[in-house]
C-alpha positions as CSV (number, residue, x, y, z in Angstrom):
1,X,352.9,33.3,115.5
2,X,352.8,35.9,118.9
3,X,355.3,36.1,121.1
4,X,355.3,33.2,123.8
5,X,355.6,33.6,127.0
6,X,357.7,30.6,128.1
7,X,358.1,30.0,132.0
8,X,361.2,29.5,131.9
9,X,362.1,32.5,130.0
10,X,362.7,35.0,132.3
11,X,364.5,37.7,130.2
12,X,362.1,40.2,130.8
13,X,363.8,40.5,134.5
14,X,366.6,42.0,132.1
15,X,366.7,45.9,133.0
16,X,370.4,46.9,133.4
17,X,370.4,46.8,129.4
18,X,367.6,48.6,128.7
19,X,369.1,51.5,126.5
20,X,366.3,53.8,127.4
21,X,367.8,54.0,130.9
22,X,370.5,56.5,128.8
23,X,368.3,59.0,127.3
24,X,367.0,62.5,128.8
25,X,363.6,62.6,130.5
26,X,362.8,64.9,127.4
27,X,363.6,62.5,125.0
28,X,362.1,59.3,127.0
29,X,358.7,61.5,126.9
30,X,359.1,62.1,123.2
31,X,359.2,58.2,122.5
32,X,356.6,58.0,125.4
33,X,354.6,60.3,123.2
34,X,355.0,58.5,120.0
35,X,353.7,55.2,121.4
36,X,351.3,56.5,123.2
37,X,352.8,54.9,126.6
38,X,352.0,51.6,125.3
39,X,354.4,49.7,128.1
40,X,353.6,46.0,128.2
41,X,352.7,45.4,132.3
42,X,355.6,42.3,131.8
43,X,358.8,45.1,131.3
44,X,357.3,47.8,133.9
45,X,360.3,46.6,135.5
46,X,362.8,47.3,132.7
47,X,360.8,50.4,131.8
48,X,360.8,51.8,135.9
49,X,365.1,50.9,135.9
50,X,365.4,53.1,132.9
51,X,363.8,56.2,134.2
52,X,364.8,55.8,137.8
53,X,368.6,56.0,136.3
54,X,367.7,58.7,133.5
55,X,366.8,60.7,136.1
56,X,369.3,60.1,138.2
57,X,371.9,60.6,136.0
58,X,370.0,64.0,134.5
59,X,372.4,67.0,136.5
60,X,375.3,65.2,134.3
61,X,374.0,66.0,131.3
62,X,372.9,69.5,132.4
63,X,376.6,69.5,133.7
64,X,378.3,68.5,130.6
65,X,375.8,70.7,128.2
66,X,376.6,74.2,130.1
67,X,380.7,73.2,130.2
68,X,381.2,71.8,126.6
69,X,378.4,72.6,124.0
70,X,379.9,75.6,122.8
71,X,383.4,73.7,122.2
72,X,381.3,70.9,120.4
73,X,379.1,73.5,118.3
74,X,382.6,75.3,117.2
75,X,384.9,71.5,116.6
76,X,385.1,71.4,113.5
77,X,385.4,68.1,111.2
78,X,388.5,68.6,109.1
79,X,389.0,64.3,108.3
80,X,385.6,63.1,107.0
81,X,385.2,60.0,108.3
82,X,385.2,56.4,107.3
83,X,381.8,54.8,106.9
84,X,381.6,50.7,107.1
85,X,378.4,50.0,105.6
86,X,376.3,46.5,105.1
87,X,373.3,44.6,106.7
88,X,374.0,43.3,110.2
89,X,375.6,40.2,111.2
90,X,377.8,40.7,107.7
91,X,381.1,40.9,109.9
92,X,380.8,44.4,110.8
93,X,381.5,44.6,114.3
94,X,385.1,42.2,113.5
95,X,386.0,44.9,110.9
96,X,385.1,47.8,113.4
97,X,386.9,46.2,116.4
98,X,389.9,45.2,114.5
99,X,390.5,48.9,113.2
100,X,389.8,50.5,116.1
101,X,393.6,48.9,117.4
102,X,394.6,52.3,114.5
103,X,395.0,54.7,118.0
104,X,395.4,57.4,115.8
105,X,391.9,57.3,114.4
106,X,388.7,57.7,116.3
107,X,385.4,55.5,116.7
108,X,382.1,55.0,118.3
109,X,382.8,52.6,121.8
110,X,379.4,51.2,123.9
111,X,380.4,54.0,126.7
112,X,379.4,56.8,123.6
113,X,376.8,54.4,122.2
114,X,374.9,54.4,125.4
115,X,375.4,57.1,127.3
116,X,375.8,60.0,124.2
117,X,375.1,62.8,126.8
118,X,377.5,63.3,129.1
119,X,380.7,61.2,128.8
120,X,383.2,64.2,128.3
121,X,382.5,65.3,131.7
122,X,382.1,61.9,133.9
123,X,384.5,59.9,131.4
124,X,385.3,57.5,134.6
125,X,381.9,57.9,136.6
126,X,380.5,56.7,132.6
127,X,382.8,54.2,131.9
128,X,381.9,52.3,135.4
129,X,378.2,52.6,134.5
130,X,378.7,51.3,131.1
131,X,380.6,48.4,132.6
132,X,378.4,47.2,135.3
133,X,375.2,48.1,132.9
134,X,376.7,45.5,129.7
135,X,376.9,41.8,129.6
136,X,380.3,40.3,129.6
137,X,379.2,38.9,126.2
138,X,376.8,40.0,123.3
139,X,373.7,37.2,123.5
140,X,373.7,36.9,120.1
141,X,376.9,35.9,119.1
142,X,378.8,35.3,122.5
143,X,381.2,38.6,121.9
144,X,382.9,40.2,124.6
145,X,381.3,43.7,125.4
146,X,382.3,46.5,127.4
147,X,382.1,50.0,127.5
148,X,385.5,50.3,125.3
149,X,384.3,47.6,122.4
150,X,383.0,49.0,119.2
151,X,379.2,49.9,118.5
152,X,376.9,52.0,116.4
153,X,376.4,55.5,116.9
154,X,372.6,54.3,116.0
155,X,372.8,54.1,119.6
156,X,373.5,57.5,120.6
157,X,371.3,59.3,117.8
158,X,368.3,57.1,119.1
159,X,369.4,58.3,123.1
160,X,369.4,61.8,121.4
161,X,366.0,61.7,119.0
162,X,363.7,60.0,118.0
163,X,365.1,59.9,115.0
164,X,366.8,55.6,115.8
165,X,366.4,53.0,114.3
166,X,367.1,50.7,117.2
167,X,364.1,52.7,119.2
168,X,362.6,50.5,117.4
169,X,363.8,47.1,119.7
170,X,362.5,49.2,122.7
171,X,359.1,49.5,121.2
172,X,358.5,46.7,118.6
173,X,354.8,47.7,117.8
174,X,356.4,50.5,116.5
175,X,358.9,48.5,114.3
176,X,357.9,49.9,110.8
177,X,357.7,53.2,112.0
178,X,361.3,53.1,113.5
179,X,362.0,51.9,109.8
180,X,361.6,55.0,108.3
181,X,364.2,56.4,110.1
182,X,366.2,54.5,107.8
183,X,365.7,56.2,104.4
184,X,363.9,58.7,105.4
185,X,362.3,58.6,102.1
186,X,359.1,58.6,104.0
187,X,359.8,61.5,106.4
188,X,359.5,65.0,105.9
189,X,362.5,67.2,104.8
190,X,362.1,68.9,108.2
191,X,362.5,65.4,110.2
192,X,366.0,64.7,107.3
193,X,367.6,68.2,109.0
194,X,366.9,67.4,112.4
195,X,368.4,64.2,112.0
196,X,371.1,65.6,110.5
197,X,371.5,68.1,112.8
198,X,371.6,65.4,115.9
199,X,374.2,63.4,113.9
200,X,376.6,66.1,112.7
201,X,376.6,67.3,116.8
202,X,377.3,63.8,117.7
203,X,380.3,63.6,115.9
204,X,381.3,66.7,116.4
205,X,381.7,65.6,119.9
206,X,383.0,62.2,119.1
207,X,385.7,64.8,117.1
208,X,386.4,67.2,120.2
209,X,387.1,64.1,122.4
210,X,389.3,62.6,119.5
211,X,391.1,65.9,119.1
212,X,390.3,65.8,115.6
213,X,391.0,62.8,114.8
214,X,389.3,60.7,111.5
215,X,386.3,59.2,112.6
216,X,386.0,55.2,112.0
217,X,382.2,54.9,112.1
218,X,380.2,51.5,111.9
219,X,376.3,51.6,111.5
220,X,374.2,49.5,109.4
221,X,371.5,52.1,108.7
222,X,373.8,54.6,107.0
223,X,373.9,51.6,103.8
224,X,370.4,53.8,103.6
225,X,371.7,57.2,103.3
226,X,374.6,57.5,101.3
227,X,373.2,60.8,99.7
228,X,373.1,62.4,103.1
229,X,375.9,61.4,104.2
230,X,378.0,62.7,101.0
231,X,376.0,66.2,101.7
232,X,377.4,66.4,105.0
233,X,381.0,64.4,104.2
234,X,382.1,65.3,100.6
235,X,385.0,63.1,100.6
236,X,383.7,60.1,103.1
237,X,384.9,56.7,102.5
238,X,382.9,53.5,102.6
239,X,383.5,49.9,103.3
240,X,380.4,48.0,102.0
241,X,380.7,44.1,103.5
242,X,378.2,41.9,102.8
243,X,377.4,38.0,103.4
244,X,375.5,35.2,101.9
245,X,371.8,36.0,102.5
246,X,370.8,32.7,103.4
247,X,373.1,32.6,106.5
248,X,372.4,36.2,106.6
249,X,368.9,35.8,107.7
250,X,369.2,33.5,110.3
251,X,371.7,34.9,111.9
252,X,369.9,38.5,111.4
253,X,366.6,36.5,113.5
254,X,368.6,35.2,116.2
255,X,370.2,38.6,116.6
256,X,367.0,40.7,116.6
257,X,364.9,37.7,118.4
258,X,367.8,38.1,120.9
259,X,368.6,41.9,121.5
260,X,364.2,42.5,121.8
261,X,363.9,39.9,124.2
262,X,366.4,42.2,126.6
263,X,365.8,45.8,125.7
264,X,361.7,45.9,124.7
265,X,359.2,47.7,126.6
266,X,356.3,45.8,124.4
267,X,355.8,42.3,123.6
268,X,356.0,41.7,119.5
269,X,354.3,39.6,116.6
270,X,357.1,37.0,115.6
271,X,356.2,36.6,111.7
272,X,355.9,40.7,111.8
273,X,359.2,41.0,113.4
274,X,360.2,38.9,110.0
275,X,358.8,40.5,107.5
276,X,360.5,43.6,109.0
277,X,363.6,42.4,108.5
278,X,363.2,41.1,104.7
279,X,361.4,44.7,104.0
280,X,364.3,46.2,105.3
281,X,367.2,44.3,103.7
282,X,365.7,44.6,100.3
283,X,365.1,48.2,101.0
284,X,368.5,48.8,101.9
285,X,370.0,46.9,98.3
286,X,367.6,49.1,96.9
287,X,368.7,52.5,97.8
288,X,372.2,51.5,98.0
289,X,371.9,50.8,94.3
290,X,370.3,54.5,93.6
291,X,373.1,55.9,95.7
292,X,376.3,53.8,95.4
293,X,377.3,56.0,92.4
294,X,377.2,58.8,94.1
295,X,380.5,57.9,95.8
296,X,383.7,58.5,94.1
297,X,384.8,55.1,92.7
298,X,388.3,55.8,94.8
299,X,386.1,56.3,98.2
300,X,384.4,52.7,98.3
301,X,385.6,49.2,98.3
302,X,383.3,45.6,98.6
303,X,384.8,42.8,101.2
304,X,383.0,40.0,101.2
305,X,382.2,38.1,104.8
306,X,383.5,34.7,103.7
307,X,386.7,35.9,102.6
308,X,387.5,38.4,105.1
309,X,387.2,35.7,108.2
310,X,389.3,33.8,106.2
311,X,392.2,36.0,105.9
312,X,391.7,39.5,107.8
313,X,394.9,41.1,107.5
314,X,394.7,40.8,103.8
315,X,391.8,43.0,104.2
316,X,392.7,45.4,106.5
317,X,395.9,46.1,104.3
318,X,393.6,46.9,101.9
319,X,391.4,49.0,103.1
320,X,394.6,51.4,104.1
321,X,395.9,50.9,100.5
322,X,393.1,51.5,98.5
323,X,391.2,54.0,100.4
324,X,395.0,56.1,100.9
325,X,394.5,55.6,104.6
326,X,397.7,56.2,106.8
327,X,398.4,54.2,109.9
328,X,398.5,50.3,108.5
329,X,402.5,49.8,109.0
330,X,402.2,51.4,112.6
331,X,399.4,49.5,113.4
332,X,400.1,46.2,112.0
333,X,401.7,44.5,114.4
334,X,398.1,45.0,116.5
335,X,396.5,44.6,114.1
336,X,397.9,40.8,113.6
337,X,397.6,40.3,117.8
338,X,394.0,40.8,117.6
339,X,393.6,38.7,114.5
340,X,395.6,35.9,116.6
341,X,393.6,36.4,119.4
342,X,390.5,35.6,117.6
343,X,391.5,32.0,116.4
344,X,390.0,29.7,119.0
345,X,386.7,32.4,118.4
346,X,383.4,29.8,116.8
347,X,380.8,31.4,114.8
348,X,377.4,30.9,115.8
349,X,376.2,27.7,112.9
350,X,372.9,28.1,111.7
351,X,370.9,25.5,110.1
352,X,369.3,26.8,106.7
353,X,366.0,25.7,107.0
354,X,363.4,25.6,104.1
355,X,361.7,28.5,105.6
356,X,364.8,30.0,105.3
357,X,365.7,29.2,101.9
358,X,361.6,30.4,100.5
359,X,362.1,33.6,102.5
360,X,365.4,34.6,101.1
361,X,364.5,33.6,97.2
362,X,361.0,35.3,97.5
363,X,362.6,38.8,99.1
364,X,366.1,38.7,98.3
365,X,367.0,36.8,95.1
366,X,368.2,40.1,93.9
367,X,370.5,40.7,96.3
368,X,372.1,37.1,96.1
369,X,372.3,37.1,92.6
370,X,374.1,40.8,92.7
371,X,376.9,39.5,95.0
372,X,377.0,36.1,93.4
373,X,376.2,33.2,95.8
374,X,374.5,30.1,94.5
375,X,370.6,29.7,94.5
376,X,369.5,27.2,97.0
377,X,366.0,25.3,96.7
378,X,363.6,23.8,99.4
379,X,364.3,20.2,99.5
380,X,361.3,19.7,101.8
381,X,362.7,19.4,105.0
382,X,362.3,22.1,108.1
């Protein structure tokens, strides 16, 4: 099914949320070259807005580079990070937002995610720019957005290089190419080393900002990269969060459609999108199954989404206890206050159609079985 041009759909006129705007002109050209300069006319307004903003902020990137590059390179990451892994729509955002109330740790916010090149030298300006650009709530689930809210560093890596998986949201016709940057299995060793260099540089920058504090990092794509993460951070800790795959597929599909609508510079085929989601999630758990044993048992815990949502505090306490992280008692009240503030939040409810059930059973049954969820069968309704 081709993407429909609904007359009421005016999302192509949304321009301020385009991630390309936070990239350097060099990286924009790199991505355009990679995509053979194919921009659909429908998205020209969005594209030229991004080009203009990138060009206007070029001096800020230059100034920050001159002021901080040497300091960043000399910065040492003495405390290996905590990585939150698992697929999209499994509660990772709620978890990282809750953990971010521990002010003795650092985390990647939308400020660093969308403007990774000049947030150190121009913090106030960057914060104002990001707050102006972001909607008040995320379109896929109505979660509050703002420059201080946590996000994935995958946006940062995509803004700094061609290796960000989320660049596939901007160029959906090349979605399969950017999916290769999840595990790097089909990439050269040179590509892996360039990605690692970019990633370490960014985390050093975050470490400099937070003056050496431990970093909490939430990034679903890291689920594919356990081996590489441990090569860089042998003592890293991991939280793996998982969810009923039927609900997760419905939620993920909505998430992708909403994000494509406001990020894309190309049209896309919806069936190809769904097949991409199915392939990527299967690969994610094949990689995790292969590489999980590389993580010392005392450095990883599993959290079931459905249990976490019912009782967040007991799971946060467990995170600190089982992974031997300091700070729970000090920030316990802050955690509790945030949990209370979310008591009236109602997550989206998704209709689990026969089509969803069939797709999940065909592609993800081994994941469903791995996590102990009941198998559903189509009943003839759509």
